[in-house]
N, C-alpha and C positions, 0 to 999 in steps of 0.2 A: 412773847414767850415761845420757846421751841418745845414741841412735845413729840412723842412717838405714840402713834395710835396702837392700842392693844387689841382692838376689834374694829370692824367696819363701822363708820359713822356716816349716816346719810348726809349728803351735801358738804362733807368735809374730806373724807378720804377712806382708803382701805387699810386693813390691818398691816402694820409695819411701816406705814408712811411717816416721814418726818414732816411736820407741819409747823408753820408760824401762826400762832393765834394770839388774840389779845390776852393780857394778863388776867383780867377778870373772868373771861370765858374758860381759860385753862384752870385757874385756881378754884373757882367757884362751881364749875360744872363738870369738866372733863376729868380732872384728877380725883375729886371725891367719889365719883361714880365708878372709878376704875376703868374708864374707857381709854385713858391715856396715861403715860408716865412722862415725867420731865426728861428732856433730851440732854442728859449729862454725857460726859465723855465715855464713862463706863457703860451706860445704857446704849449709846450709839455703837460701841465696840461689840457688845453682846448681840445687838440687832444684826450687825453685819455678819457675825459668826453664824447666827441662826439662818440668815438668808443663804449663806454659803453652803451650810449643811443641807438645806432644802434643795438648792440647785444641784448639789452632788447626788442627792437621792433621786431627783427627777432624771438626771442623766443616766444613772444606774438602771432605773426602771425602763427608760427608753432603749438602752442597750439590750436588756433582757427581752423586751418586746420584739426587737429586731431579730434576735436569735431565734425566738419562738416562731416568728413569722417565716423564717427560712426553713425551719423544721416542718412547719405545717405545709408550706408550698411543695416540699419534696414528698410529703406523705400522701399516699393514695388510700383512702378509707373505703372499706367494703362493709356494707351492712346487710345481713341476711334477715329477712322478715317474711311473714306469711303473706301470700298474695293469691288472688283469684286467677282464673283462666286468662282474662284479658290484660293482665299486667297491672291491675289495680290492687293496691295493698288493702289488707283488712286493717283499718285504722290509718295511721300516718307515722312518718319518722319525724320526731320532734327534736328541738335543740337539746333537750335532756339526754335523749338517746345518742345523739351525735357526740355530746360531751363524754358520755360513758364509753363509747367506742374509741374515742381519741385516747382516753386513759388506758384502755385495754391494748390498743394497737401500738401506740407510740410512747406510752407512759407520760402523756401530756395531760396535766391537770388543767382543765379549762372551765371557767364559769359559764354556765349555759346562757347567761345574759349577754355575753360577748359575741355569741353566735347569732347572726341575723338571717332569718328566713323570710322571704317575701310572703310565702304561704307554706303551710306544711307539705312535706313531700308525700305524695299519695300514689306515685307510680314507680314501677321498677325502671332501671336504667341509670344513666349518668346524670348527675346533678352538680351544680356549682353552688357553694355556700360561702357567704361573706363572714369573715371573723374580724371584729374590731378589737385590736389588741391594745392600742394606746391612742389617746386623743390627737397626738402629734404625728401619727403615722397613717399612711394610706391603708385602708382595710385590706386584709389578705384574703385571697380566694383559695378555697380548698375544694378538691374534687371528691365527690362521694359517688360510689357505685352501689345502687340498691339492687339486691338480688332477691327475686321472689322465691319463696319456698312453698310449693304447692302440696306438700305431703300433709296427710291428715295426722293430727296429733291426738293421742288418746289418753 
């Protein structure tokens, strides 16, 4: 019996796979539990259409990520924050702050979880930050200049 898996089944296959199973296993276990559907011509056609839509969606997301990566590479971000005499910051520059400055500077909405810092930025100067835009793309490097503000705020 040919079936199409509706969800991942351990030791059998992944969602969307077309499998050949014994009639008893298919009729008595997989079909009643809703884990699989029978592989009719209509079901196979629908499966192919779903896979095609998913592939188109992935390609669209990849193109968007590439465009965003090009924008980020061209952008020089400057962050002004309070710092002491020796160039040490009071606190640190976090991924959340970088995300907020990206939105202000370039209108780029970026989830802070996509920004990777090896350690929080705690000194003034130029720093390079890695941004992971898409699993299929090489991470993008953006340059950030941290400027210390030594003025007293009251």
